[in-house]
C-alpha positions as CSV (number, residue, x, y, z in Angstrom):
1,M,99.2,61.5,64.0
2,T,98.3,60.9,67.6
3,D,96.5,57.7,68.6
4,L,93.1,57.7,70.4
5,S,94.4,56.6,73.8
6,T,96.9,59.5,73.9
7,L,94.2,62.0,72.9
8,K,91.9,60.7,75.7
9,Q,94.8,60.9,78.3
10,R,95.5,64.5,77.2
11,L,91.7,65.3,77.6
12,V,91.7,63.9,81.1
13,E,94.8,66.0,82.0
14,A,93.4,69.1,80.5
15,E,90.0,68.8,82.2
16,A,91.8,68.2,85.5
17,A,93.9,71.3,84.9
18,L,90.8,73.4,84.1
19,H,89.2,72.2,87.3
20,R,92.2,73.1,89.4
21,L,92.3,76.5,87.7
22,M,88.7,77.2,88.3
23,T,88.9,76.2,91.9
24,G,91.6,78.6,92.9
25,E,95.0,77.6,91.7
26,L,96.9,80.5,90.1
27,E,98.7,78.4,87.5
28,V,98.4,74.9,86.1
29,T,100.6,73.1,83.6
30,V,99.4,70.6,81.0
31,S,101.7,68.2,79.3
32,V,101.3,68.2,75.5
33,G,102.7,64.8,74.6
34,G,106.3,64.8,73.5
35,Y,106.1,68.5,72.7
36,G,106.7,69.8,76.2
37,A,104.2,71.5,78.4
38,T,102.0,74.6,78.5
39,T,101.2,76.7,81.6
40,Y,97.8,78.3,81.9
41,N,96.6,80.9,84.4
42,Q,93.2,82.5,85.1
43,A,93.7,84.9,82.1
44,S,94.1,82.0,79.7
45,A,91.2,79.8,80.9
46,D,89.4,80.4,77.6
47,R,92.4,79.0,75.7
48,L,92.4,75.9,77.9
49,S,88.7,75.5,77.3
50,A,89.2,75.8,73.6
51,Y,92.0,73.1,73.8
52,I,89.6,70.8,75.6
53,A,86.9,71.4,72.9
54,R,89.5,70.6,70.2
55,L,90.5,67.3,71.9
56,K,86.8,66.3,72.4
57,N,86.1,67.0,68.7
58,E,89.1,65.0,67.5
59,I,88.2,62.1,69.8
60,A,84.6,62.1,68.5
61,S,85.7,62.2,64.9
62,R,88.0,59.2,65.4
63,E,85.3,57.3,67.2
64,G,82.9,57.9,64.4
65,G,80.9,60.7,66.1
66,S,80.0,64.1,64.9
67,R,82.6,66.0,62.9
68,R,81.0,69.3,63.5
69,G,83.2,71.8,65.3
70,P,82.5,73.0,68.9
71,I,80.3,76.0,69.5
72,L,82.2,78.4,71.8
73,M,80.3,81.3,73.3
74,R,81.9,84.3,74.8
75,F,80.2,87.0,76.9
């Protein structure tokens, strides 16, 4: 089980990666703790957004916030 500070650090890294991806970088790599890294490109921006939503949900549940899952909309 991952501690809260690690989850928050991963969230910061993932949000920064999404920002770089949306502002023109072709690929970004996000470290996934001791499990290695994952590389995202424009085609997998939705996966990165879903990862960010999962991190936010897990952080909120550990801080005593809402446990409801994120609402993801696709057009």
